[in-house]
TIROPA-775787 format. One record per residue (C-alpha): residue in one letter; x, y, z negated. Coordinates in steps of 0.1 Angstrom, whole numbers, plus 5000, padded with zeros to 4 digits. Example, Ala and Ser with C-alpha at 12.3 -4.5 7.8 and 13.67 -1.06 7.14 Angstrom:
+---+------+------+------+
! r !    X !    Y !    Z !
+---+------+------+------+
! A ! 5123 ! 4955 ! 4922 !
! S ! 5137 ! 4989 ! 4929 !
+---+------+------+------+
***
This chain:
+---+------+------+------+
! r !    X !    Y !    Z !
+---+------+------+------+
! M ! 9096 ! 2068 ! 1241 !
! Q ! 9078 ! 2082 ! 1269 !
! F ! 9043 ! 2079 ! 1284 !
! R ! 9034 ! 2086 ! 1320 !
! V ! 9003 ! 2105 ! 1331 !
! T ! 8989 ! 2119 ! 1363 !
! L ! 8977 ! 2156 ! 1365 !
! H ! 8956 ! 2171 ! 1393 !
! P ! 8967 ! 2206 ! 1406 !
! G ! 8946 ! 2225 ! 1381 !
! Q ! 8958 ! 2205 ! 1351 !
! A ! 8993 ! 2209 ! 1364 !
! A ! 8990 ! 2248 ! 1365 !
! L ! 8978 ! 2247 ! 1330 !
! Y ! 9005 ! 2224 ! 1318 !
! N ! 9034 ! 2243 ! 1335 !
! S ! 9023 ! 2277 ! 1319 !
! P ! 9049 ! 2290 ! 1295 !
! A ! 9023 ! 2310 ! 1276 !
! R ! 9021 ! 2302 ! 1237 !
! F ! 8984 ! 2306 ! 1237 !
! K ! 8962 ! 2294 ! 1267 !
! V ! 8926 ! 2300 ! 1272 !
! C ! 8908 ! 2278 ! 1297 !
! A ! 8873 ! 2283 ! 1309 !
! A ! 8864 ! 2252 ! 1331 !
! G ! 8833 ! 2237 ! 1346 !
! R ! 8820 ! 2202 ! 1336 !
! R ! 8841 ! 2172 ! 1346 !
! F ! 8871 ! 2193 ! 1354 !
! G ! 8892 ! 2172 ! 1331 !
! K ! 8895 ! 2194 ! 1301 !
! S ! 8895 ! 2167 ! 1275 !
! H ! 8918 ! 2143 ! 1293 !
! F ! 8943 ! 2172 ! 1296 !
! A ! 8938 ! 2180 ! 1259 !
! A ! 8947 ! 2144 ! 1249 !
! I ! 8979 ! 2145 ! 1270 !
! K ! 8989 ! 2177 ! 1254 !
! L ! 8981 ! 2166 ! 1219 !
! A ! 9002 ! 2134 ! 1225 !
! E ! 9032 ! 2154 ! 1238 !
! E ! 9031 ! 2180 ! 1209 !
! A ! 9030 ! 2153 ! 1183 !
! M ! 9060 ! 2135 ! 1197 !
! K ! 9083 ! 2167 ! 1195 !
! T ! 9109 ! 2171 ! 1169 !
! E ! 9116 ! 2206 ! 1178 !
! N ! 9093 ! 2232 ! 1196 !
! E ! 9100 ! 2258 ! 1222 !
! K ! 9108 ! 2284 ! 1195 !
! G ! 9135 ! 2263 ! 1181 !
! Y ! 9118 ! 2253 ! 1149 !
! K ! 9124 ! 2217 ! 1136 !
! L ! 9091 ! 2198 ! 1134 !
! T ! 9086 ! 2173 ! 1106 !
! T ! 9057 ! 2151 ! 1094 !
! E ! 9046 ! 2182 ! 1074 !
! H ! 9036 ! 2200 ! 1106 !
! G ! 9002 ! 2186 ! 1119 !
! V ! 8987 ! 2186 ! 1154 !
! Y ! 8949 ! 2194 ! 1153 !
! Y ! 8922 ! 2185 ! 1178 !
! V ! 8891 ! 2207 ! 1169 !
! A ! 8856 ! 2202 ! 1183 !
! P ! 8824 ! 2218 ! 1172 !
! T ! 8815 ! 2187 ! 1150 !
! F ! 8835 ! 2159 ! 1135 !
! D ! 8814 ! 2133 ! 1153 !
! Q ! 8818 ! 2149 ! 1185 !
! A ! 8856 ! 2153 ! 1181 !
! K ! 8859 ! 2115 ! 1174 !
! R ! 8836 ! 2105 ! 1202 !
! I ! 8854 ! 2126 ! 1228 !
! M ! 8891 ! 2123 ! 1217 !
! W ! 8896 ! 2091 ! 1197 !
! P ! 8892 ! 2067 ! 1228 !
! K ! 8912 ! 2090 ! 1251 !
! L ! 8941 ! 2090 ! 1227 !
! Q ! 8940 ! 2052 ! 1223 !
! E ! 8939 ! 2048 ! 1262 !
! I ! 8967 ! 2072 ! 1270 !
! L ! 8991 ! 2062 ! 1241 !
! G ! 8985 ! 2027 ! 1233 !
! F ! 8996 ! 2009 ! 1201 !
! E ! 9031 ! 2003 ! 1189 !
! K ! 9027 ! 1965 ! 1187 !
! T ! 9020 ! 1966 ! 1225 !
! G ! 9046 ! 1989 ! 1235 !
! G ! 9027 ! 2020 ! 1229 !
! L ! 9032 ! 2052 ! 1208 !
! I ! 9004 ! 2047 ! 1180 !
! R ! 9018 ! 2033 ! 1148 !
! R ! 8987 ! 2034 ! 1128 !
! E ! 8953 ! 2053 ! 1124 !
! N ! 8926 ! 2062 ! 1100 !
! V ! 8891 ! 2064 ! 1116 !
! N ! 8873 ! 2076 ! 1085 !
! D ! 8897 ! 2103 ! 1077 !
! G ! 8903 ! 2112 ! 1114 !
! W ! 8940 ! 2109 ! 1120 !
! I ! 8964 ! 2091 ! 1143 !
! E ! 9000 ! 2085 ! 1134 !
! L ! 9026 ! 2081 ! 1162 !
! V ! 9058 ! 2063 ! 1161 !
! S ! 9075 ! 2098 ! 1155 !
! G ! 9059 ! 2098 ! 1122 !
! R ! 9039 ! 2129 ! 1129 !
! R ! 9001 ! 2129 ! 1131 !
! I ! 8972 ! 2141 ! 1153 !
! Y ! 8942 ! 2152 ! 1132 !
! I ! 8907 ! 2149 ! 1146 !
! K ! 8886 ! 2177 ! 1131 !
! G ! 8852 ! 2193 ! 1132 !
! A ! 8847 ! 2231 ! 1130 !
! D ! 8815 ! 2226 ! 1113 !
! N ! 8833 ! 2218 ! 1082 !
! E ! 8857 ! 2248 ! 1078 !
! H ! 8872 ! 2236 ! 1046 !
! S ! 8886 ! 2205 ! 1062 !
! L ! 8907 ! 2227 ! 1086 !
! R ! 8927 ! 2241 ! 1057 !
! G ! 8956 ! 2228 ! 1038 !
! I ! 8985 ! 2220 ! 1061 !
! G ! 9008 ! 2238 ! 1085 !
! L ! 9002 ! 2233 ! 1121 !
! S ! 9026 ! 2232 ! 1151 !
! Y ! 8998 ! 2229 ! 1177 !
! V ! 8961 ! 2230 ! 1180 !
! V ! 8935 ! 2223 ! 1207 !
! L ! 8900 ! 2240 ! 1203 !
! D ! 8876 ! 2221 ! 1226 !
! E ! 8843 ! 2238 ! 1234 !
! Y ! 8855 ! 2269 ! 1216 !
! A ! 8824 ! 2288 ! 1227 !
! D ! 8803 ! 2265 ! 1203 !
! M ! 8825 ! 2272 ! 1173 !
! K ! 8822 ! 2303 ! 1148 !
! G ! 8848 ! 2330 ! 1157 !
! N ! 8864 ! 2331 ! 1123 !
! V ! 8875 ! 2295 ! 1128 !
! W ! 8906 ! 2308 ! 1147 !
! D ! 8911 ! 2342 ! 1132 !
! E ! 8909 ! 2332 ! 1096 !
! I ! 8920 ! 2295 ! 1094 !
! I ! 8938 ! 2282 ! 1124 !
! D ! 8960 ! 2312 ! 1135 !
! P ! 8975 ! 2317 ! 1100 !
! A ! 8984 ! 2279 ! 1099 !
! L ! 9006 ! 2282 ! 1130 !
! M ! 9028 ! 2311 ! 1116 !
! D ! 9055 ! 2289 ! 1099 !
! V ! 9069 ! 2275 ! 1133 !
! E ! 9052 ! 2298 ! 1157 !
! G ! 9030 ! 2272 ! 1170 !
! G ! 9008 ! 2272 ! 1201 !
! A ! 8970 ! 2267 ! 1209 !
! L ! 8949 ! 2257 ! 1238 !
! F ! 8913 ! 2270 ! 1240 !
! I ! 8892 ! 2250 ! 1263 !
! G ! 8855 ! 2248 ! 1271 !
! T ! 8826 ! 2258 ! 1293 !
! P ! 8814 ! 2294 ! 1288 !
! K ! 8782 ! 2302 ! 1268 !
! G ! 8776 ! 2337 ! 1276 !
! K ! 8797 ! 2368 ! 1265 !
! N ! 8806 ! 2357 ! 1230 !
! H ! 8839 ! 2353 ! 1212 !
! F ! 8852 ! 2329 ! 1238 !
! Y ! 8845 ! 2355 ! 1265 !
! K ! 8864 ! 2382 ! 1245 !
! L ! 8894 ! 2359 ! 1239 !
! F ! 8894 ! 2349 ! 1277 !
! M ! 8891 ! 2386 ! 1289 !
! G ! 8920 ! 2396 ! 1265 !
! A ! 8943 ! 2370 ! 1278 !
! L ! 8933 ! 2377 ! 1314 !
! E ! 8939 ! 2414 ! 1312 !
! Q ! 8968 ! 2410 ! 1288 !
! A ! 8953 ! 2435 ! 1264 !
! K ! 8970 ! 2446 ! 1232 !
! G ! 8977 ! 2417 ! 1209 !
! F ! 8976 ! 2392 ! 1239 !
! E ! 9010 ! 2396 ! 1252 !
! D ! 9018 ! 2359 ! 1248 !
! W ! 8985 ! 2346 ! 1262 !
! E ! 8973 ! 2333 ! 1295 !
! A ! 8939 ! 2328 ! 1309 !
! F ! 8927 ! 2301 ! 1334 !
! H ! 8894 ! 2296 ! 1352 !
! F ! 8885 ! 2264 ! 1370 !
! K ! 8854 ! 2252 ! 1387 !
! S ! 8842 ! 2216 ! 1385 !
! L ! 8852 ! 2216 ! 1422 !
! D ! 8889 ! 2221 ! 1412 !
! N ! 8890 ! 2184 ! 1402 !
! P ! 8900 ! 2166 ! 1434 !
! F ! 8888 ! 2132 ! 1419 !
! I ! 8851 ! 2144 ! 1411 !
! N ! 8824 ! 2127 ! 1432 !
! R ! 8816 ! 2156 ! 1457 !
! K ! 8783 ! 2140 ! 1466 !
! E ! 8771 ! 2141 ! 1430 !
! L ! 8784 ! 2177 ! 1427 !
! D ! 8766 ! 2188 ! 1457 !
! R ! 8734 ! 2173 ! 1445 !
! M ! 8736 ! 2191 ! 1411 !
! M ! 8745 ! 2225 ! 1427 !
! N ! 8717 ! 2222 ! 1453 !
! S ! 8689 ! 2208 ! 1432 !
! S ! 8659 ! 2230 ! 1437 !
! N ! 8647 ! 2226 ! 1400 !
! R ! 8680 ! 2236 ! 1384 !
! P ! 8683 ! 2273 ! 1377 !
! I ! 8711 ! 2290 ! 1394 !
! E ! 8723 ! 2304 ! 1360 !
! I ! 8728 ! 2268 ! 1348 !
! V ! 8749 ! 2260 ! 1379 !
! K ! 8770 ! 2291 ! 1374 !
! Q ! 8777 ! 2283 ! 1338 !
! E ! 8782 ! 2246 ! 1338 !
! I ! 8797 ! 2240 ! 1373 !
! E ! 8813 ! 2273 ! 1382 !
! A ! 8824 ! 2282 ! 1346 !
! S ! 8811 ! 2316 ! 1348 !
! F ! 8806 ! 2336 ! 1315 !
! M ! 8779 ! 2356 ! 1332 !
! S ! 8766 ! 2364 ! 1366 !
! G ! 8758 ! 2398 ! 1379 !
! G ! 8725 ! 2381 ! 1390 !
! G ! 8719 ! 2408 ! 1416 !
! K ! 8717 ! 2437 ! 1391 !
! V ! 8742 ! 2457 ! 1412 !
! L ! 8740 ! 2440 ! 1446 !
! K ! 8709 ! 2419 ! 1453 !
! P ! 8715 ! 2391 ! 1480 !
! E ! 8681 ! 2398 ! 1495 !
! W ! 8692 ! 2434 ! 1504 !
! F ! 8715 ! 2421 ! 1531 !
! E ! 8696 ! 2413 ! 1561 !
! I ! 8710 ! 2385 ! 1583 !
! V ! 8705 ! 2393 ! 1621 !
! D ! 8711 ! 2367 ! 1647 !
! R ! 8718 ! 2390 ! 1677 !
! M ! 8754 ! 2396 ! 1681 !
! P ! 8768 ! 2425 ! 1700 !
! M ! 8786 ! 2405 ! 1728 !
! G ! 8791 ! 2412 ! 1764 !
! G ! 8809 ! 2381 ! 1777 !
! E ! 8837 ! 2356 ! 1771 !
! S ! 8872 ! 2350 ! 1786 !
! S ! 8900 ! 2326 ! 1778 !
! Y ! 8930 ! 2340 ! 1760 !
! G ! 8959 ! 2319 ! 1748 !
! G ! 8938 ! 2288 ! 1748 !
! N ! 8911 ! 2305 ! 1727 !
! T ! 8879 ! 2319 ! 1736 !
! V ! 8877 ! 2357 ! 1732 !
! V ! 8844 ! 2376 ! 1729 !
! H ! 8842 ! 2410 ! 1747 !
! H ! 8818 ! 2430 ! 1725 !
! D ! 8795 ! 2456 ! 1741 !
! P ! 8784 ! 2481 ! 1715 !
! F ! 8758 ! 2494 ! 1738 !
! E ! 8737 ! 2462 ! 1733 !
! F ! 8728 ! 2476 ! 1698 !
! G ! 8707 ! 2503 ! 1716 !
! A ! 8725 ! 2530 ! 1696 !
! S ! 8758 ! 2548 ! 1699 !
! G ! 8783 ! 2537 ! 1671 !
! H ! 8818 ! 2528 ! 1665 !
! F ! 8838 ! 2496 ! 1654 !
! Y ! 8859 ! 2497 ! 1623 !
! V ! 8884 ! 2470 ! 1612 !
! T ! 8892 ! 2473 ! 1575 !
! V ! 8918 ! 2451 ! 1558 !
! D ! 8920 ! 2443 ! 1521 !
! L ! 8955 ! 2428 ! 1515 !
! A ! 8964 ! 2401 ! 1489 !
! G ! 8997 ! 2385 ! 1482 !
! F ! 9013 ! 2370 ! 1512 !
! A ! 9017 ! 2333 ! 1508 !
! K ! 9005 ! 2300 ! 1522 !
! H ! 8994 ! 2273 ! 1498 !
! E ! 8990 ! 2236 ! 1507 !
! R ! 8960 ! 2234 ! 1485 !
! K ! 8937 ! 2266 ! 1481 !
! V ! 8941 ! 2279 ! 1447 !
! A ! 8907 ! 2292 ! 1437 !
! K ! 8919 ! 2320 ! 1412 !
! L ! 8941 ! 2337 ! 1438 !
! D ! 8927 ! 2367 ! 1458 !
! E ! 8923 ! 2363 ! 1496 !
! T ! 8932 ! 2387 ! 1524 !
! V ! 8900 ! 2399 ! 1542 !
! I ! 8898 ! 2413 ! 1577 !
! C ! 8864 ! 2430 ! 1580 !
! V ! 8849 ! 2441 ! 1614 !
! T ! 8819 ! 2466 ! 1610 !
! Y ! 8800 ! 2484 ! 1637 !
! V ! 8785 ! 2516 ! 1623 !
! T ! 8757 ! 2535 ! 1637 !
! E ! 8734 ! 2563 ! 1625 !
! D ! 8711 ! 2536 ! 1611 !
! A ! 8732 ! 2510 ! 1595 !
! W ! 8764 ! 2491 ! 1590 !
! H ! 8764 ! 2460 ! 1611 !
! V ! 8790 ! 2436 ! 1597 !
! V ! 8802 ! 2416 ! 1628 !
! D ! 8828 ! 2394 ! 1613 !
! M ! 8849 ! 2387 ! 1581 !
! Q ! 8881 ! 2366 ! 1583 !
! H ! 8894 ! 2356 ! 1547 !
! G ! 8921 ! 2335 ! 1536 !
! Q ! 8955 ! 2331 ! 1518 !
! W ! 8980 ! 2336 ! 1547 !
! D ! 9016 ! 2347 ! 1550 !
! T ! 9027 ! 2382 ! 1563 !
! R ! 9032 ! 2371 ! 1599 !
! E ! 8998 ! 2354 ! 1602 !
! V ! 8980 ! 2384 ! 1586 !
! A ! 8997 ! 2407 ! 1611 !
! L ! 8987 ! 2384 ! 1640 !
! R ! 8952 ! 2382 ! 1630 !
! I ! 8949 ! 2418 ! 1627 !
! V ! 8963 ! 2425 ! 1661 !
! R ! 8941 ! 2399 ! 1677 !
! T ! 8910 ! 2410 ! 1659 !
! T ! 8916 ! 2447 ! 1669 !
! S ! 8922 ! 2436 ! 1706 !
! Q ! 8887 ! 2421 ! 1707 !
! Y ! 8871 ! 2455 ! 1699 !
! P ! 8886 ! 2481 ! 1722 !
! G ! 8884 ! 2518 ! 1708 !
! C ! 8882 ! 2506 ! 1672 !
! R ! 8898 ! 2522 ! 1643 !
! L ! 8919 ! 2501 ! 1619 !
! G ! 8922 ! 2508 ! 1582 !
! V ! 8947 ! 2488 ! 1560 !
! E ! 8948 ! 2490 ! 1521 !
! K ! 8975 ! 2514 ! 1511 !
! G ! 9004 ! 2503 ! 1489 !
! A ! 9033 ! 2479 ! 1487 !
! L ! 9016 ! 2453 ! 1507 !
! F ! 9008 ! 2479 ! 1535 !
! N ! 9045 ! 2487 ! 1537 !
! A ! 9054 ! 2451 ! 1538 !
! I ! 9031 ! 2443 ! 1567 !
! G ! 9040 ! 2473 ! 1588 !
! P ! 9071 ! 2458 ! 1606 !
! Y ! 9052 ! 2426 ! 1614 !
! L ! 9024 ! 2446 ! 1627 !
! E ! 9047 ! 2465 ! 1651 !
! D ! 9063 ! 2431 ! 1662 !
! E ! 9030 ! 2415 ! 1671 !
! M ! 9019 ! 2447 ! 1688 !
! R ! 9049 ! 2447 ! 1710 !
! R ! 9045 ! 2409 ! 1716 !
! L ! 9011 ! 2410 ! 1727 !
! N ! 9013 ! 2444 ! 1743 !
! R ! 8982 ! 2457 ! 1723 !
! Y ! 8988 ! 2488 ! 1702 !
! I ! 8967 ! 2505 ! 1675 !
! T ! 8976 ! 2529 ! 1647 !
! A ! 8969 ! 2515 ! 1612 !
! E ! 8954 ! 2541 ! 1588 !
! P ! 8964 ! 2537 ! 1552 !
! L ! 8932 ! 2533 ! 1528 !
! A ! 8936 ! 2548 ! 1494 !
! H ! 8917 ! 2538 ! 1463 !
! G ! 8912 ! 2575 ! 1453 !
! G ! 8919 ! 2568 ! 1417 !
! A ! 8885 ! 2549 ! 1415 !
! K ! 8881 ! 2515 ! 1399 !
! K ! 8874 ! 2487 ! 1423 !
! I ! 8839 ! 2481 ! 1407 !
! D ! 8831 ! 2518 ! 1411 !
! R ! 8844 ! 2519 ! 1446 !
! I ! 8823 ! 2489 ! 1457 !
! T ! 8792 ! 2500 ! 1439 !
! H ! 8793 ! 2535 ! 1455 !
! A ! 8799 ! 2523 ! 1490 !
! L ! 8776 ! 2495 ! 1491 !
! Q ! 8747 ! 2496 ! 1466 !
! G ! 8727 ! 2525 ! 1480 !
! R ! 8730 ! 2513 ! 1516 !
! A ! 8723 ! 2477 ! 1509 !
! E ! 8691 ! 2488 ! 1488 !
! R ! 8679 ! 2508 ! 1518 !
! G ! 8685 ! 2480 ! 1542 !
! R ! 8714 ! 2496 ! 1560 !
! I ! 8738 ! 2469 ! 1558 !
! K ! 8732 ! 2439 ! 1582 !
! L ! 8752 ! 2408 ! 1586 !
! L ! 8754 ! 2397 ! 1622 !
! S ! 8756 ! 2359 ! 1627 !
! E ! 8759 ! 2343 ! 1660 !
! E ! 8742 ! 2308 ! 1656 !
! S ! 8764 ! 2279 ! 1668 !
! R ! 8750 ! 2264 ! 1699 !
! A ! 8757 ! 2229 ! 1685 !
! S ! 8748 ! 2231 ! 1649 !
! K ! 8727 ! 2262 ! 1646 !
! S ! 8746 ! 2270 ! 1615 !
! R ! 8753 ! 2305 ! 1601 !
! E ! 8787 ! 2320 ! 1602 !
! P ! 8806 ! 2306 ! 1570 !
! W ! 8817 ! 2340 ! 1559 !
! I ! 8781 ! 2351 ! 1553 !
! E ! 8776 ! 2325 ! 1525 !
! H ! 8809 ! 2337 ! 1509 !
! F ! 8798 ! 2373 ! 1512 !
! V ! 8763 ! 2368 ! 1498 !
! D ! 8776 ! 2347 ! 1468 !
! Q ! 8801 ! 2375 ! 1460 !
! A ! 8774 ! 2400 ! 1461 !
! A ! 8752 ! 2379 ! 1438 !
! D ! 8780 ! 2375 ! 1414 !
! F ! 8793 ! 2411 ! 1414 !
! P ! 8807 ! 2424 ! 1390 !
! D ! 8815 ! 2392 ! 1371 !
! P ! 8852 ! 2394 ! 1362 !
! L ! 8857 ! 2357 ! 1371 !
! A ! 8841 ! 2359 ! 1405 !
! H ! 8859 ! 2370 ! 1438 !
! D ! 8850 ! 2404 ! 1453 !
! D ! 8875 ! 2405 ! 1481 !
! L ! 8848 ! 2405 ! 1509 !
! L ! 8829 ! 2432 ! 1492 !
! D ! 8860 ! 2454 ! 1487 !
! A ! 8870 ! 2451 ! 1525 !
! L ! 8835 ! 2462 ! 1536 !
! A ! 8836 ! 2489 ! 1510 !
! Y ! 8866 ! 2504 ! 1527 !
! T ! 8845 ! 2512 ! 1557 !
! D ! 8830 ! 2541 ! 1537 !
! Q ! 8864 ! 2558 ! 1538 !
! M ! 8866 ! 2556 ! 1576 !
! A ! 8833 ! 2557 ! 1591 !
! T ! 8819 ! 2592 ! 1604 !
! V ! 8783 ! 2592 ! 1615 !
! N ! 8769 ! 2618 ! 1638 !
! Y ! 8735 ! 2630 ! 1626 !
! A ! 8732 ! 2657 ! 1653 !
! H ! 8704 ! 2636 ! 1670 !
! D ! 8682 ! 2646 ! 1640 !
! Y ! 8681 ! 2683 ! 1646 !
! Q ! 8665 ! 2701 ! 1675 !
! I ! 8685 ! 2729 ! 1691 !
! D ! 8664 ! 2759 ! 1701 !
! E ! 8671 ! 2779 ! 1732 !
! W ! 8693 ! 2808 ! 1722 !
! E ! 8703 ! 2839 ! 1740 !
! P ! 8730 ! 2864 ! 1726 !
! L ! 8720 ! 2900 ! 1721 !
! D ! 8755 ! 2909 ! 1731 !
! L ! 8772 ! 2889 ! 1757 !
! D ! 8807 ! 2902 ! 1748 !
! S ! 8805 ! 2894 ! 1710 !
! G ! 8781 ! 2866 ! 1711 !
! Y ! 8758 ! 2885 ! 1687 !
+---+------+------+------+
***
C-alpha cells in the first residue's frame, strides 16, 4: 500500500539526501515534526533497507522526544492523520496508547518514546530512529543507547530540532557539516522558519520585528542559529550609513539608467575597486538559503575610509555573473577589478572576454588569493580594525519614491552581526575584505617636505 504526502522544497531536500544520518537544525514551524511523521511511516513500511538487510517485526522504528508525554502529544495525532486506519483504507492495523506503539499493516511497529526514561529505550533492535528536539536530550541517549541498537541492520537516524546554544546538538551538527572524522556518512541541514513557504508571513514578520523580543530569541527560534556573533567581532553600529552618493549624472544605456560617478564629490582623492567573491554558478527557481552567493562589491577608497558604494549579490549562472561584472566596471571608469582566484576564476574568464568584446569595454581582472589564511581570519583582519575606527562607510542613495535604504545594506549589517556564526552567510563581508589586497592608499599628504638643496649638484649629495 502507498500513502501520498506533499513536501515543501526544504523538506524535499532533507528527504532526497542519501545520507544514513541526517542532522537538521530548523526554526519553529518549519515542518520538522510533519516530516518526521512521514519518514517514520515510510521506514516502518519497508521490508528491506538501503543496505540490503531484510527487516522483520523484530526491527523497531523509534520516535524519541525529550519526554514521553511530549512525544505522544506531537507525533500520535500526526501519524493517525497521515496513515489512517486499516478499516478505512489506511495503514494502521492497531495501536496501544498506554505503551506507545502503532502497528502498521506491514506488521512492523512505530514506537513513541521519551528520552527522560532512558531504560525504556533499550531492549530491541532498531532499523530507524527520529530524535526530535535533540538539543533538549542528554548526549548519552544517542551514544550509549540508540546508536548501538542500529548496528544489526546498519539503520539510519534523523536528528531534528531548534538549537539551544553550543551543546551536543551543535557538536553533532558541526561534525556532519564539516564531514569530520567519524561523520563520513552524515549530512547537516539548516533551515529558517522562513523556508516553509506555507507559513503565515505576516505573523512571522510580527514575531521577528517585535520590539520586546530579544534578538537572540529571534535568531535561535526563527533563524535556527546555534549562536550569534552578537557583534563580538564586527559590531553593526561600527558601520556608518551615509546618504550622500558619489554620482555625477545619469544616462540611458540598454534601456537601463546608468549612474556616472564622480569621485571628486567626496572631497578627497581616491580610487574605485570592484572585488568579486565567486560562488557556484547556477540559477535556482527558488533561492536556496544554505547556498553561497556571488557578490560584486564596489568600494571607493580614500586616505580616510572605505566607502562601500554598492554590493550586488545572488545565485547566478556564469554568463550573468560575467555580464554583471562588465556592466559594473563600466560605471566606474579607471577602477581596478579583482576576482577570487581558483577554479571559478578560470571558469568565468572566457565569459568575461566575450562580454567585454560584445560591449566594447575592457578591463583586466586581477586574481585575488587567500594567502593561506582562513576566511574568518581574513575577514577579521581586513574589516575589524577599520570598522571599529569608523573607516568603513556604507553609501546609500535613498529612493526618491520610498525613501528606503539600499537592500544590500541590510544584508551586510546582518552578516556583520552574525559573524562568525558558522550557520550564517558571510559572502558580502568576504567580498569587501578582498579590497584589503588591492587598495593602496597614498599617505604622502601627512608629511611636510622641507626645502632641500644638494651640497654637490653632480652627485646629489
